[in-house]
ZAGUGU-347767 format. One record per residue (C-alpha): residue in three letters; x, y, z; residue number from 0. Coordinates in steps of 0.1 Angstrom, whole numbers. Each point is the difference from the previous one (the first is absolute). Example, Ala and Ser with C-alpha at 12.3 -4.5 7.8 and 13.67 -1.06 7.14 Angstrom:
+------+-------+-------+-------+------+
! resn !    xx !    yy !    zz ! resi !
+------+-------+-------+-------+------+
!  ALA !   123 !   -45 !    78 !    0 !
!  SER !    14 !    34 !    -7 !    1 !
+------+-------+-------+-------+------+
This chain:
+------+-------+-------+-------+------+
! resn !    xx !    yy !    zz ! resi !
+------+-------+-------+-------+------+
!  MET !  -191 !  -186 !   -91 !    0 !
!  SER !     0 !    30 !    19 !    1 !
!  SER !    -9 !    34 !   -19 !    2 !
!  SER !    29 !    19 !   -16 !    3 !
!  VAL !   -18 !    33 !     6 !    4 !
!  VAL !    10 !    18 !    30 !    5 !
!  PRO !   -28 !    16 !    15 !    6 !
!  PRO !     1 !    38 !    11 !    7 !
!  MET !    13 !     6 !    32 !    8 !
!  SER !   -33 !    23 !     7 !    9 !
!  ASP !   -19 !   -34 !    -3 !   10 !
!  GLU !     9 !   -13 !    34 !   11 !
!  GLN !   -18 !   -33 !     1 !   12 !
!  ALA !     5 !    -4 !   -36 !   13 !
!  LEU !    40 !     0 !     4 !   14 !
!  LEU !    -1 !   -21 !    35 !   15 !
!  SER !   -19 !   -28 !   -21 !   16 !
!  TRP !    23 !    -3 !   -29 !   17 !
!  LEU !    30 !     1 !    23 !   18 !
!  ALA !   -17 !   -30 !    18 !   19 !
!  ASP !    -5 !   -18 !   -32 !   20 !
!  MET !    37 !    10 !    -9 !   21 !
!  ARG !    16 !   -13 !    29 !   22 !
!  SER !   -16 !   -34 !     0 !   23 !
!  ASP !     4 !    -3 !   -40 !   24 !
!  GLU !    26 !    17 !    -7 !   25 !
!  PRO !    23 !    11 !    23 !   26 !
!  VAL !    26 !    16 !   -23 !   27 !
!  TRP !   -16 !    16 !   -31 !   28 !
!  ARG !    15 !    15 !   -29 !   29 !
!  ASP !   -20 !    29 !   -18 !   30 !
!  GLU !    -3 !     8 !   -35 !   31 !
!  TYR !    29 !    30 !     6 !   32 !
!  GLY !    21 !   -32 !    13 !   33 !
!  VAL !     1 !    15 !    34 !   34 !
!  TRP !     0 !   -28 !    26 !   35 !
!  HIS !   -25 !     0 !    29 !   36 !
!  VAL !     4 !   -15 !    32 !   37 !
!  PHE !   -31 !    -7 !    31 !   38 !
!  ARG !    10 !   -23 !    23 !   39 !
!  HIS !    13 !    11 !    33 !   40 !
!  GLU !    26 !   -21 !     0 !   41 !
!  ASP !    13 !     7 !   -33 !   42 !
!  VAL !    -5 !    36 !     4 !   43 !
!  ARG !    24 !     0 !    28 !   44 !
!  GLN !    26 !   -19 !   -18 !   45 !
!  VAL !     0 !    25 !   -28 !   46 !
!  LEU !     3 !    32 !    24 !   47 !
!  LYS !    28 !   -18 !    20 !   48 !
!  ASP !    17 !   -11 !   -23 !   49 !
!  THR !    18 !    32 !   -14 !   50 !
!  LEU !    31 !   -20 !   -16 !   51 !
!  THR !   -27 !   -16 !   -28 !   52 !
!  PHE !   -26 !    24 !     3 !   53 !
!  SER !    12 !    38 !    -8 !   54 !
!  SER !   -18 !    29 !    13 !   55 !
!  ASP !    11 !    21 !   -31 !   56 !
!  PRO !   -29 !    -3 !   -29 !   57 !
!  ASN !    22 !    23 !   -21 !   58 !
!  ARG !    17 !   -35 !   -11 !   59 !
!  VAL !   -30 !   -14 !   -21 !   60 !
!  ILE !    -9 !    36 !   -13 !   61 !
!  GLU !    19 !     8 !   -32 !   62 !
!  GLY !    21 !    32 !    -1 !   63 !
!  ALA !    -8 !     3 !    39 !   64 !
!  GLU !    29 !    13 !    25 !   65 !
!  PRO !     0 !    -3 !    35 !   66 !
!  THR !    -9 !    28 !    25 !   67 !
!  PRO !    24 !     7 !    25 !   68 !
!  GLY !   -11 !     7 !    37 !   69 !
!  MET !   -36 !   -24 !   -11 !   70 !
!  ILE !    10 !   -21 !    31 !   71 !
!  HIS !   -31 !   -24 !   -12 !   72 !
!  GLU !    18 !    -7 !   -32 !   73 !
!  LEU !    34 !    -7 !    13 !   74 !
!  ASP !    15 !   -31 !     8 !   75 !
!  PRO !    29 !   -18 !    19 !   76 !
!  PRO !    27 !    15 !     8 !   77 !
!  GLU !   -14 !    34 !   -10 !   78 !
!  HIS !   -32 !    -5 !    18 !   79 !
!  ARG !    17 !    -5 !    31 !   80 !
!  ALA !    25 !    32 !     0 !   81 !
!  LEU !   -31 !    24 !   -12 !   82 !
!  ARG !   -23 !   -15 !    30 !   83 !
!  LYS !    27 !     7 !    25 !   84 !
!  VAL !     5 !    33 !    -8 !   85 !
!  VAL !   -35 !     7 !    -4 !   86 !
!  SER !    -8 !   -18 !    31 !   87 !
!  SER !    26 !    22 !    21 !   88 !
!  ALA !   -24 !    32 !   -12 !   89 !
!  PHE !   -30 !   -16 !     2 !   90 !
!  THR !    -2 !   -18 !    38 !   91 !
!  PRO !   -29 !   -16 !    18 !   92 !
!  ARG !     6 !    26 !    28 !   93 !
!  MET !    -6 !    29 !   -25 !   94 !
!  ILE !   -30 !   -18 !    -9 !   95 !
!  GLU !   -13 !    -5 !    32 !   96 !
!  GLY !     6 !    37 !     9 !   97 !
!  LEU !   -24 !    11 !   -30 !   98 !
!  GLU !   -33 !   -17 !    20 !   99 !
!  PRO !   -10 !    32 !    22 !  100 !
!  ARG !     3 !    19 !   -35 !  101 !
!  ILE !   -18 !   -27 !   -21 !  102 !
!  ARG !   -29 !     2 !    24 !  103 !
!  GLU !    -2 !    38 !     4 !  104 !
!  VAL !    -1 !     0 !   -38 !  105 !
!  ALA !   -26 !   -31 !     3 !  106 !
!  ARG !   -24 !    24 !    24 !  107 !
!  GLU !     4 !    32 !   -22 !  108 !
!  LEU !   -15 !   -18 !   -30 !  109 !
!  LEU !   -26 !   -19 !    17 !  110 !
!  ASP !   -11 !    31 !    21 !  111 !
!  ALA !    -4 !    20 !   -36 !  112 !
!  ALA !   -12 !   -25 !   -15 !  113 !
!  GLY !   -37 !    -4 !    16 !  114 !
!  SER !   -23 !   -26 !     4 !  115 !
!  ARG !    -1 !    -8 !   -37 !  116 !
!  PHE !    30 !    -1 !   -25 !  117 !
!  ASP !    23 !   -19 !   -28 !  118 !
!  LEU !    22 !   -20 !    27 !  119 !
!  VAL !    25 !    -3 !   -29 !  120 !
!  GLU !     0 !    39 !    -8 !  121 !
!  GLU !    -1 !    12 !    38 !  122 !
!  LEU !    20 !   -22 !    16 !  123 !
!  ALA !    14 !   -33 !   -14 !  124 !
!  PHE !    19 !    21 !   -23 !  125 !
!  THR !     9 !    36 !    11 !  126 !
!  LEU !    15 !   -21 !    34 !  127 !
!  PRO !    28 !   -18 !   -15 !  128 !
!  VAL !     8 !    27 !   -27 !  129 !
!  THR !     3 !    22 !    26 !  130 !
!  ILE !    18 !   -20 !    26 !  131 !
!  ILE !    27 !   -14 !   -32 !  132 !
!  GLY !     1 !    38 !   -10 !  133 !
!  GLU !     8 !    10 !    32 !  134 !
!  LEU !    26 !   -24 !     4 !  135 !
!  LEU !    21 !     6 !   -30 !  136 !
!  GLY !    -3 !    32 !     6 !  137 !
!  LEU !   -24 !    15 !   -30 !  138 !
!  PRO !   -19 !    29 !    -1 !  139 !
!  ARG !   -36 !    -4 !     8 !  140 !
!  GLU !    -9 !    17 !   -31 !  141 !
!  ASP !    13 !   -24 !   -22 !  142 !
!  GLN !   -17 !   -31 !    18 !  143 !
!  GLU !   -32 !     1 !   -22 !  144 !
!  GLN !    22 !    -5 !   -30 !  145 !
!  PHE !    16 !   -32 !    11 !  146 !
!  GLY !   -32 !   -14 !     4 !  147 !
!  SER !   -11 !     8 !   -34 !  148 !
!  TRP !    38 !   -16 !   -14 !  149 !
!  SER !    -6 !   -33 !    23 !  150 !
!  ALA !   -38 !    -4 !   -11 !  151 !
!  SER !    14 !     5 !   -37 !  152 !
!  LEU !    20 !   -31 !     5 !  153 !
!  ILE !   -27 !   -21 !    17 !  154 !
!  ASP !   -24 !    11 !   -30 !  155 !
!  ILE !    25 !    -9 !   -29 !  156 !
!  GLN !   -13 !   -28 !   -19 !  157 !
!  MET !    20 !   -34 !     4 !  158 !
!  ASP !    -9 !   -23 !   -27 !  159 !
!  ASP !    34 !   -19 !    -4 !  160 !
!  PRO !    29 !     8 !    30 !  161 !
!  THR !    30 !    -1 !   -23 !  162 !
!  ASP !   -11 !    20 !   -28 !  163 !
!  PRO !    28 !    29 !    -4 !  164 !
!  ALA !   -26 !    25 !    -7 !  165 !
!  LEU !   -18 !    -8 !    31 !  166 !
!  ALA !    36 !     9 !    18 !  167 !
!  GLU !     3 !    30 !   -19 !  168 !
!  ARG !   -35 !    15 !    13 !  169 !
!  ILE !    11 !    -9 !    36 !  170 !
!  ALA !    34 !    17 !    -7 !  171 !
!  GLN !   -21 !    32 !   -15 !  172 !
!  ILE !   -24 !    -2 !    31 !  173 !
!  LEU !    29 !     2 !    24 !  174 !
!  ASP !    24 !    22 !   -18 !  175 !
!  PRO !   -10 !    36 !    16 !  176 !
!  LEU !    -6 !   -18 !    34 !  177 !
!  THR !    38 !   -16 !     1 !  178 !
!  THR !     9 !    31 !   -16 !  179 !
!  TYR !   -15 !    22 !    29 !  180 !
!  LEU !    17 !   -26 !    27 !  181 !
!  ARG !    31 !     3 !   -16 !  182 !
!  ASP !     2 !    35 !     5 !  183 !
!  LEU !   -15 !     0 !    34 !  184 !
!  CYS !    34 !   -25 !     8 !  185 !
!  ALA !    20 !    25 !   -14 !  186 !
!  GLN !   -11 !    25 !    20 !  187 !
!  ARG !     2 !   -19 !    33 !  188 !
!  ARG !    36 !   -10 !    -7 !  189 !
!  ALA !     8 !    33 !    -1 !  190 !
!  ALA !   -19 !    15 !    31 !  191 !
!  PRO !   -12 !   -32 !    17 !  192 !
!  GLY !   -36 !     3 !    21 !  193 !
!  ASP !   -18 !   -22 !    25 !  194 !
!  ASP !   -11 !   -25 !   -23 !  195 !
!  LEU !    -1 !   -30 !   -19 !  196 !
!  VAL !    15 !    14 !   -32 !  197 !
!  SER !    28 !    15 !    19 !  198 !
!  ARG !    10 !   -32 !    17 !  199 !
!  LEU !    -5 !   -21 !   -25 !  200 !
!  VAL !    31 !    21 !   -21 !  201 !
!  LEU !    23 !     3 !    28 !  202 !
!  ALA !    -5 !   -39 !    10 !  203 !
!  GLU !    29 !   -20 !    -2 !  204 !
!  VAL !     5 !   -37 !     7 !  205 !
!  ASP !    32 !   -18 !    -5 !  206 !
!  GLY !     9 !    29 !   -19 !  207 !
!  ARG !   -30 !    -5 !   -22 !  208 !
!  VAL !   -19 !    34 !    -9 !  209 !
!  LEU !   -28 !    10 !   -22 !  210 !
!  ASP !     2 !    21 !   -29 !  211 !
!  ASP !   -26 !    24 !    -5 !  212 !
!  VAL !   -15 !   -21 !   -29 !  213 !
!  GLU !    -3 !   -32 !    27 !  214 !
!  ALA !   -13 !    23 !    31 !  215 !
!  ALA !   -26 !    13 !   -30 !  216 !
!  ASN !   -10 !   -33 !   -11 !  217 !
!  PHE !    -1 !   -14 !    34 !  218 !
!  SER !   -20 !    32 !     8 !  219 !
!  THR !   -24 !   -10 !   -28 !  220 !
!  ALA !    -7 !   -35 !     8 !  221 !
!  LEU !    -8 !    10 !    39 !  222 !
!  LEU !   -24 !    30 !    -9 !  223 !
!  LEU !   -17 !   -22 !   -26 !  224 !
!  ALA !    -2 !   -32 !    17 !  225 !
!  GLY !    -2 !    14 !    36 !  226 !
!  HIS !   -30 !    20 !    -5 !  227 !
!  VAL !   -18 !   -22 !   -24 !  228 !
!  THR !     3 !   -33 !    22 !  229 !
!  THR !   -16 !    22 !    28 !  230 !
!  THR !   -30 !    15 !   -20 !  231 !
!  VAL !   -11 !   -32 !   -16 !  232 !
!  LEU !     6 !   -18 !    34 !  233 !
!  LEU !   -23 !    20 !    24 !  234 !
!  GLY !   -27 !     1 !   -29 !  235 !
!  ASN !     1 !   -43 !     2 !  236 !
!  ILE !     3 !     8 !    37 !  237 !
!  VAL !   -33 !    21 !     3 !  238 !
!  ASN !   -15 !   -23 !   -32 !  239 !
!  THR !     4 !   -33 !    23 !  240 !
!  LEU !   -12 !    11 !    33 !  241 !
!  ASP !   -33 !    16 !   -15 !  242 !
!  GLU !    -4 !   -38 !   -16 !  243 !
!  HIS !     7 !   -12 !    37 !  244 !
!  PRO !   -16 !    25 !    24 !  245 !
!  TRP !    10 !   -23 !    27 !  246 !
!  ALA !    39 !    11 !    -7 !  247 !
!  TRP !   -10 !    36 !     7 !  248 !
!  ASP !   -13 !    -9 !    38 !  249 !
!  LEU !    32 !   -17 !     1 !  250 !
!  ALA !    20 !    31 !    -9 !  251 !
!  ARG !   -19 !    25 !    24 !  252 !
!  ASP !     0 !   -27 !    27 !  253 !
!  GLN !    34 !   -14 !     0 !  254 !
!  PRO !    20 !    25 !   -20 !  255 !
!  GLU !    34 !   -19 !    11 !  256 !
!  ARG !   -16 !   -20 !   -32 !  257 !
!  ILE !     1 !    22 !   -22 !  258 !
!  PRO !    35 !   -11 !   -10 !  259 !
!  ALA !    -8 !   -39 !    -5 !  260 !
!  ILE !   -34 !    17 !   -22 !  261 !
!  VAL !    23 !    17 !   -21 !  262 !
!  GLU !    26 !   -29 !    -6 !  263 !
!  GLU !   -33 !   -25 !   -10 !  264 !
!  VAL !   -12 !    22 !   -26 !  265 !
!  LEU !    34 !     2 !   -15 !  266 !
!  ARG !    -2 !   -34 !    -6 !  267 !
!  PHE !   -36 !    -1 !   -10 !  268 !
!  ARG !     1 !    33 !   -21 !  269 !
!  PRO !    34 !     8 !   -11 !  270 !
!  PRO !     4 !    33 !   -15 !  271 !
!  PHE !    24 !   -17 !   -31 !  272 !
!  PRO !   -12 !   -33 !    -1 !  273 !
!  GLN !    29 !    -8 !   -27 !  274 !
!  MET !    38 !     2 !    -3 !  275 !
!  GLN !    25 !    -3 !   -29 !  276 !
!  ARG !    33 !   -18 !    -1 !  277 !
!  THR !    22 !   -13 !   -32 !  278 !
!  THR !    17 !   -31 !    -4 !  279 !
!  THR !    34 !     2 !    -1 !  280 !
!  THR !     5 !   -39 !   -11 !  281 !
!  ALA !   -22 !   -29 !   -10 !  282 !
!  THR !   -17 !   -14 !    30 !  283 !
!  ARG !   -29 !   -18 !    16 !  284 !
!  VAL !   -31 !    13 !    20 !  285 !
!  GLY !   -23 !   -28 !    14 !  286 !
!  ASP !     0 !   -25 !   -30 !  287 !
!  VAL !     9 !    26 !   -29 !  288 !
!  GLU !    31 !    11 !   -16 !  289 !
!  LEU !     4 !    34 !    -6 !  290 !
!  PRO !    25 !    14 !   -24 !  291 !
!  ALA !    28 !    27 !     9 !  292 !
!  ASP !    -9 !    35 !    -9 !  293 !
!  VAL !   -40 !     1 !     5 !  294 !
!  MET !   -18 !    21 !    20 !  295 !
!  VAL !   -17 !   -16 !    31 !  296 !
!  ASN !   -30 !    12 !    15 !  297 !
!  VAL !    -7 !   -13 !    41 !  298 !
!  TRP !   -35 !     6 !    10 !  299 !
!  VAL !     1 !    10 !    36 !  300 !
!  LEU !   -37 !     4 !     1 !  301 !
!  SER !    -5 !   -41 !   -10 !  302 !
!  ALA !    30 !    -6 !    22 !  303 !
!  ASN !   -21 !    17 !    32 !  304 !
!  ARG !   -29 !   -20 !   -11 !  305 !
!  ASP !    14 !   -34 !    -1 !  306 !
!  PRO !   -18 !   -25 !    23 !  307 !
!  GLU !    37 !   -21 !    -1 !  308 !
!  ALA !    13 !    35 !    18 !  309 !
!  HIS !   -28 !    14 !    20 !  310 !
!  ASP !   -30 !   -22 !    16 !  311 !
!  ASP !   -34 !    16 !   -14 !  312 !
!  PRO !    19 !    23 !   -21 !  313 !
!  ASP !   -32 !    21 !   -18 !  314 !
!  LEU !   -10 !     7 !    40 !  315 !
!  PHE !    11 !    32 !    14 !  316 !
!  ASP !    14 !   -10 !    36 !  317 !
!  PRO !    21 !    24 !    17 !  318 !
!  ASP !     7 !   -25 !    27 !  319 !
!  ARG !    19 !   -23 !   -25 !  320 !
!  GLY !    35 !    15 !     7 !  321 !
!  VAL !    15 !     7 !   -36 !  322 !
!  ARG !    35 !     9 !     3 !  323 !
!  GLY !    37 !   -12 !   -11 !  324 !
!  ALA !    -2 !   -18 !   -34 !  325 !
!  ALA !   -37 !    -6 !     4 !  326 !
!  GLN !    -3 !    38 !    -7 !  327 !
!  LEU !     9 !     8 !   -35 !  328 !
!  ALA !   -19 !    35 !    -9 !  329 !
!  PHE !    34 !    16 !     3 !  330 !
!  GLY !    21 !   -28 !   -18 !  331 !
!  HIS !    25 !   -23 !    18 !  332 !
!  GLY !    35 !    -3 !     3 !  333 !
!  ILE !    27 !    26 !    -8 !  334 !
!  HIS !   -28 !    21 !   -17 !  335 !
!  PHE !   -26 !     2 !    28 !  336 !
!  CYS !    -9 !    34 !     0 !  337 !
!  LEU !    21 !    26 !    15 !  338 !
!  GLY !   -34 !    23 !     4 !  339 !
!  ALA !   -18 !   -25 !    14 !  340 !
!  PRO !     7 !    14 !    35 !  341 !
!  LEU !   -15 !    35 !   -10 !  342 !
!  ALA !   -30 !   -16 !   -18 !  343 !
!  ARG !   -12 !   -20 !    31 !  344 !
!  LEU !     7 !    31 !    26 !  345 !
!  GLU !   -22 !    22 !   -27 !  346 !
!  ASN !   -30 !   -26 !     1 !  347 !
!  ILE !     2 !   -10 !    33 !  348 !
!  VAL !     0 !    35 !    14 !  349 !
!  ALA !   -26 !     9 !   -28 !  350 !
!  LEU !   -24 !   -24 !    11 !  351 !
!  GLU !     3 !     7 !    38 !  352 !
!  GLU !    -9 !    37 !   -11 !  353 !
!  ILE !   -31 !   -12 !   -18 !  354 !
!  VAL !   -14 !   -21 !    28 !  355 !
!  ARG !    11 !    30 !    22 !  356 !
!  ALA !   -19 !    30 !   -22 !  357 !
!  HIS !   -31 !   -23 !    -8 !  358 !
!  GLY !    -5 !   -35 !    11 !  359 !
!  ARG !    -1 !   -18 !   -33 !  360 !
!  LEU !    -4 !    12 !   -37 !  361 !
!  VAL !   -25 !   -12 !   -24 !  362 !
!  VAL !    10 !    -7 !   -35 !  363 !
!  ASP !   -27 !    18 !   -24 !  364 !
!  ARG !     1 !   -26 !   -27 !  365 !
!  ASP !   -30 !    10 !   -20 !  366 !
!  ASP !    16 !    34 !    -5 !  367 !
!  PRO !     9 !     2 !   -37 !  368 !
!  SER !    36 !    17 !     8 !  369 !
!  PHE !    11 !   -36 !    19 !  370 !
!  ALA !    27 !   -12 !   -22 !  371 !
!  SER !    27 !   -25 !     0 !  372 !
!  PHE !    33 !    -3 !   -22 !  373 !
!  ASP !     2 !   -27 !   -29 !  374 !
!  GLN !    38 !    -6 !     1 !  375 !
!  ILE !    28 !     4 !    20 !  376 !
!  VAL !   -13 !     4 !    32 !  377 !
!  LEU !   -29 !   -21 !    23 !  378 !
!  GLY !   -21 !    29 !    12 !  379 !
!  VAL !   -21 !    30 !    -3 !  380 !
!  ARG !     4 !    34 !   -18 !  381 !
!  THR !   -28 !    17 !    17 !  382 !
!  MET !   -18 !   -13 !    29 !  383 !
!  PRO !   -31 !    19 !    13 !  384 !
!  VAL !    -6 !    -4 !    38 !  385 !
!  HIS !   -22 !    13 !    27 !  386 !
!  ALA !     7 !     0 !    36 !  387 !
!  GLN !   -16 !   -17 !    24 !  388 !
!  ASP !     1 !    11 !    35 !  389 !
!  ARG !    10 !   -25 !    28 !  390 !
!  GLY !   -31 !    -7 !    14 !  391 !
!  ALA !   -19 !    -7 !   -33 !  392 !
+------+-------+-------+-------+------+
């Protein structure tokens, strides 16, 4: 019988060992809070794809909680489909591609200002995506630091029992000033539109469907939080992984066209969000286990990504494995595949290109007492002291 104590995210080796044991011994497991955990790649894909049986709305199993309008990742069809069409009409692939020169400019400025010894998170991984998403939404530069503190408070919130109504209340208290701010901004843009995503969101109409200010503000909240947290954590994971595999720095430097494959393999190897939640709408079966209706299901993307049934030698970092399609679960799967995935990929590809251009490689100062990882919610580093190692070193 596997241990029922989930190791913290900060103890990655213990966590990976526990996940391997669970995949083998208890691939569908119920914890002390009545939450069901799913570990195998095939089962994780099943849960993420079957939106009829596995709802994305966690409020269904939280006493007294109400759905949040516009929080697209919590919506089920047909409402999800309608909202996604409207949002996608404003948040287009062409618009994201058009951000590449600005992302490169900001990354270059931040790296030039950071010097040869710096905290990767503070100087680049946090500041780059917050700047880009803030400019995309049309937020004043002076307010960006405040957004960082709101998202940090969310990640730091203690999440013991995810079905506890008190937890939902604490999350709402953190989000309330952010959504209020964005709701006011949406009202301003509706009255006087500008050249920004918030203006496009409040003006977008598809099949007669438009977003009200609450929906537009909540979608902007989700994009602001998920958008910059994913990129921040992923960039730390990229540098951490390349530091463990120095040959990959040479690959990135000598064959920059391979950088997208490196980023994709880090997504599999160390996904920023190692788990995702769903709730059952009816009694169902996952693997050999019967699950009742109206329970929370926690799917372990990190475990699925390390499942030897899905990936050969999964604990080997190998940019040549060509992870794509349904094998790549870091951004979810099915209709809820992350809308912001193209932006997160682009920001990290450009950031790695610019790191290599500026420094050749970065070395992580693991013995520095300031080096620290997150304990929960995300798999990655809070702070990462690094020093530059010139190309010729």
